[in-house]
N, C-alpha and C positions, 0 to 999 in steps of 0.2 A: 369360335370368337371371330375371324371371320366370314363367316357366314353374319350372323348374330348383327358385323358392326356395316353386313352391305342389305340387312332389311330396317336399317335403323332411318326411321323417319323423317321425311323432310323438318316435321313440327318438332320433334328429338332435339336434330340438329340446330336450329336456327335457335332452341331455347334454352342448348349447353351453349352454342356457340354467343352470342348473345352477352351472356351474362362472363364470359372469357372477356368479352372487348369493353361493356363498364369496366372490370378490375383496372384498366387502365383511361383513364379519362383521359381526352386529348388535350394537348397542349397548347401557347399561345404561338404554337413555331409561326402559325399559316398571316399571320399577323404584315407579312413583308412582301408576302404579294399585292395588297393590295399598292403598297406607295412605292414599288415597281413598276405600275398601269402606269401606260398613258395611250392615246390615240393614233398615234403614227396612221404604219398605211395598211393597217387591219383592225377589227372589231377582237374585242378578247373576248376570252371564253369566258364563259359569268354561268353557276349550276346551282342552282334555286333549293333542286332535290335531285332523288334517286329512285331506284329499284333494280333488285333484283332478284335471282336467279339458278336455277343450277340443275339438274337434267345428268344420271350417270348412264352413260356406253359402253353397253360391253362387246368385248371385243370377238374376234369369231376363236380366241386363242391366244393362251397369255404370250407377251411381248417380252422377249433374253435381252437383259442390257445390261451394264454396271452388273455383271453379278448374280441379277436377281430378275425381278421380269414383270410387268403390270399385265389385270385381265381387263380394266376398263380403267374408263375415265370421266368424267368429270365436265361436260358442257359447260359454263358458267358463261351467263350474260346480264348485259346492266344497261340499265338504261335513267342518260343523264336529260334533266327536261330546265331550260333556259330560265331567262326570269322572264321572258315574251309569249314563253306555252311551245317553243321551238325540244322538238325533243329526240332524241338519235339512241338507238339500241349498238353498245359493243358485247361482240362473243372472245371468247379465251379456252384455252382447253390448257386443266393443267396436269403436270408430272413430276410432282413433289419427288420420284427415283430421280428423272432428270435433271435437278436444278439443285440436289442435295442430298447423298442418296443414304448420310449417316439419321436426319428425317426419318426418309423414309425407311431404313432399320427399328427404329428405334418404336413404331408407331405399327400398326395394320393398314392395307392400303387406303381402306376408311379415315381413317384412323390420319394420314397424312395429306389429302383432300383435303378433309376435313381443317383442320390448321391454315393449309389455302386461303381458305375463300375465305375462314375469318380474317384472312387480310386484307380479301378482295375487300371487306366489309368498312373495315376500319381505312380504306384508302379512301369514301363512296367520303365515309363520318367524313373525310377529314379534306375533301375538296367540297362539300354544301356551303353552300349559298357564300362560295368563294369565288374571284376574277384572275385569274391568271393571261401573258399575252398570248399564251399558244401552249396546245399539248405535251409540247415539249418542254417550254419555261415548269408546265405541273409537276411533272412526271423529276423533272432537276429537284424540283424546293419540298416535293414529298417525299421521296428515294430516301433521303438519310432515315428521317422520323419513322416510317414503316419500315426498314429493315431492322432497327432498333426494338421498333415493336416485336415485330417476328422470330429476331434471337430472344425474346421474353417467353413466349409463348411456343418456343416447342426445347429454349434452355440450350440451344449451341449459341455460342457467346458469338461462334467467329459464321456463323451462320453467312452461307453463298450468298454474294448480292441478288443470281443469278433466280434465289427463290423470290423472294419480294418483287422484280419483274416481273416473274412468270402471274403474278398474281394478280399482277398492276395492266396485263392483257385487256380486259374487257372494258378495262374504263380507257385505258389509253384512246382504243378505237371509238369505246362510245364518246370522248373528248373529239379527236377526230373530228367527226361527223359532224355532230354540232358544230364545230367551233366553222368547220366547210357551210352551213345554214347562215351563222349567223354571219358571212361576208360573203358567200350566192354562187360558194364553189360549187364544182357540180363535173370538177375532174381531177386527177392523181395529180401530175403535172403545176397545178393549182394550188396545194396544200404541200408543196414542198418550200421551205423558206430559200430563198436567194442563196445565204451561202452556202449550203447543201447541196448545189441541184448538181454542181462536178459530176458529184461518185452516184449520183443515179440520169444523169442524161443519157446515154447508151436508147435504141427503142429497136429491141430487138424483134426481128417475124415470127422466130419459133423460139421456146423454150425447153430443153432438155428435160424431159419427166424420167426422175433417176428412184425408184425401186430398192424399198430397203431388207436385207435379207438378214434377221436372224439369225443366229449363232443358233446349229441345229435345222436349219432347212434345208432341207432335200433335193439329193441334187436334181433331181426330178422339175421338182418344182425350177427350179435356178435356171435349169434348161429350156423351162415351156418361157418362163419370160421370155428370155432370149431369144428363142424362137419364135416369141410374139411383135421383135423388135425394140423392142427394151436392149441399149446398146452400152450403160452405166448400168452398173451395180455397185450400190451403197452394198456394205461386206458389215457386217460387227459383228468384232473380235472383238477377244476378254473372257473367253467364257469362265465360267466359275471353277472354284478351286484354286490351289497353291498355285506360284507366278511359275513354276515351274511344267507343274503339271494345265497351266492356261495354254501355258507358250504351247508347247505341245499337242495340244487340241488348237491352238488356234493354227499352227505347222499341217495338219493335218488336214481342217476346213479347204482353208486354202490350197493345198495338191488337187483335193477332191474337185471344187470347182477349176483350176488352171482344166485339168483333165478330161471334164467335163463341155466345158466352153471355151477357152483357151484359144481356143483355133478359130477360133468366127473372126471374119471379116465387120471394118466397121469402116464405112462410108464418109462417118464424120469426126471419124478419129482423126488427133496430123499423124499417128503411129500403121492405120489402117487396125488395128491392133483395138480386140475388146476394152477396154479402162478398166481397173476396180479402184472402186472406193472403202479402204476399210478404213471403220470408227471404232478407235479404243474405247470411249466414253470415259478416258483417264485411266483403266483396269491398270496397265502396264507404270511398277515401281521405276527400273531401272530404265537409260537407254541399252544396257547391253543384252537384254531382251530382246529389245526390238530390233537394234543389233542384229541378232543372231535370227529375228526374226527375215528378216532383212537380208539375210546369208544365205537360211535355207530357201527366200526364191528368190533366186542367184540361182542356187545349185539346182530349179526344176522349171529356168527358164523362163519367169512368173518377175520376174522382177522389171525388166523395163516395160512391162503393164500395170501397174502400181501406178495412178496416179497422182495421187491421192488417201495422203496416212492422216485422221483425222484423232483431235486430240489426245494421243500417246501415253501422257500423263498427271491429266488434273494442271490445276493449281498448285496442288502440292510439291509439285515438282517444278522450279523454277531455273534450271539449267536452259542451258544452251542451247538448241535444239541445228544449230548446223551440220552439224557432222552428219546426222541423219540426214537432212534437206539434198546434201551432198550425194548423195548414193539414189538419189532422183524422183523418188516423190516429192509432189510439192506440204510439207508438212503444216496442216491446218489446222488453230485452236477455235475452237466454237461454247463449248460451255464455261469456259475456265477467261473468255473472253466475254464478260461479263459484260462492262461499261467500254465508255471508250479511253479511260486509263485502261482497264486494265491490257486491253486491246496495244495501244501501243508498245507495251510491257511486255507481252508475246512479241511483236513484231520485233524490240529490240534481243530479242532473245534465240532472235532466225524463223519463225516462226514467218510462214511466204504465201497464205492463206485464211482468210475468213471466214467460217460461214455468218454468217445472216440468219436473225430469225423472227421476224416481225411477227411473228405469231410465240413466239415464246422472250424472246425479249422487250417484249412492245416498238409499234414503229417508229416511235419519238428516242427511242434510243439507238437501235436500227438507224437508220436516215441520217443521225452522227458518226454512227464506222464506220459508214458503208462511206460516207467523205473523209473518216478520217485515212483509213485505209488508200485509199484515192491518191491520197495527199502524201501520200508515203509507198507507191509507186506496188501495192499488193495485193490480187485480187482481191474477190468476194463470189459467194454466192448460196443459193439459198440453201436452210438444211429444213428439214419439219420435222415438227415436235405428232407428230397421226391428229392430226389434227382434221377438223368436216371441213364439207365439200366448200366455203362460202368461206372459209378462212385459206383456206387453198391461195385462193384470187390476190389474202391482201399480204401471202408471199411473193405473187405469182407477180404482181405491178411490181413488185421490187424487181423478182431476178428478171425484168424482161427491160428492164435499163441497169442493173447494174453493169459499167463497162465489161468486151468478153473477156473470157478469161482464155489465159497464151495459148494458144492455139486452137482458139474453139471462136466461132462467129455466130455466137447462141449465149443465152440468156444460161443458166444454170440452174436445173431446185430438183430438191426430192421431195419426191411423196408417196405417203406410204398407206394413207387412213381409207383406198378402195382395196389397203392386201389384206386390213388389219383388221375394219369394223364387222360385228356381226349384222347386221344391216346399213350398208357403205349405202341403197338404196334409198334407201327412205330419208337418209339423210340429205344422199341429192337431190329428193322431192322440195325442200327445204331453201333452196338455193335459186335465189329471184331469179335467174337465167341462166340456170339451169341447163333447157335447153342449146346454149351456143357452141358455137364452132370449139371454141378457144377450155372449155370445162372439161372436155375428155381429152385426151391424145392418143396420137396416130402414131405407130411405129417411133415410139417412144419421145416423141418427139408432141406439144404442144403448139399451135397454131393462134402465135401472138400480133395478127395484125393488124389491120386498120379500125374494126370494129373494136378489138381490144381496148384497145388505148383507145380510141371513141367513150366506150364504157366500164373504166377502169374498173375491168373482170367484174360490175358488180356490185359492188361494194355500198357504190353510192344510196343500191335501188331496196324502198321498204321487204322488209323479212315476214310477212302475215301470221308466221309460224313461230315466231318467237314475240310482235305484238300483241297476242292474243293470247300470251302468257305471264306479260309486266305490264 
């Protein structure tokens, strides 16, 4: 079944997804956007028509997390056209497994992606012929209806909001670029609304490049990364199996890593030791298992090197995590901090770090989350979704502007596409400014100096590869 699904033709997919979309006719919800319009301080975002397409990109090997894995990622491109003929192309990468493992678990890998792509198409239909104050207003207005549509086509009545947000990323990115053209903006700083600028007010000369290590990654690979200068490792825990089996596997993985690179000295780290950044992707059910994991870390003298413990429980567990944070690691929310409301709830529950993802939750929502976290004195960093090179820059323009993580004087960003895509070098050729110094990291750091900020990482540049396909 999986092989047949992977070979499913684009024509077959479009035929089937169009039928599914037609099953749920557009509602008159959008009328309110026009009533909100005003000429204000900036020109409106207006969409006359659109186009979209996607390509599958194989991974070098299955990438494991959330007790499962992905073997290819759909690269989605959307083109928005204004009434005056201006055009803008936005890119996105889909990850149904990351967004809602229940959907991924009840479909084939291609089937889960097809559902998410149908939601992207649905969003494009919703905004066609409409105008909005800004991309942020656009996302705010269409997200509730899009989520309801997602619940219907997935059959999951409590579908996670992130599933809808992930489907919106290419639409939102295109909207920001079209909005920039309407207002003659050519720099990311100009795009940030005044109410949200303090959350993205830094100008870091460097951004840490954080590789991701799936469970099962060989210790030789981990040592090689450390030897190459990568000094923060994002390590996936939450191995397949029961809770007790998972815990024992995670403890063994921690010991292997600590024995291999725990003694490395790092000039940039606050305590001079290589820090670990663990991501459980919501696999743990109870506090007692996480506390046992931390007890074991303390036993092998690794506890003081665990800088971040990300998403231990997911949003199914709403208990306070202050006891865990008191052990030393910052407890970060990622996919459970879907939007601002959930982010604030997580902060109330003791989470003291937030992973922001413009490449997964839209730039619009990321700008809002970063401001909310800033106002509550909670640090943020950027996490990846195994995205393509130009989307790395959409994350990097955020990472370089987030207030510094406590104890550090630079931005932080996970990037793992270069580790996982089968043909990363070919994807890099499609980056419109791929030969600039900020594109590749050196000794674990991206150089985000004057040139990077001047060009906004190249996100405003034309993308010939996708222009030819749209």
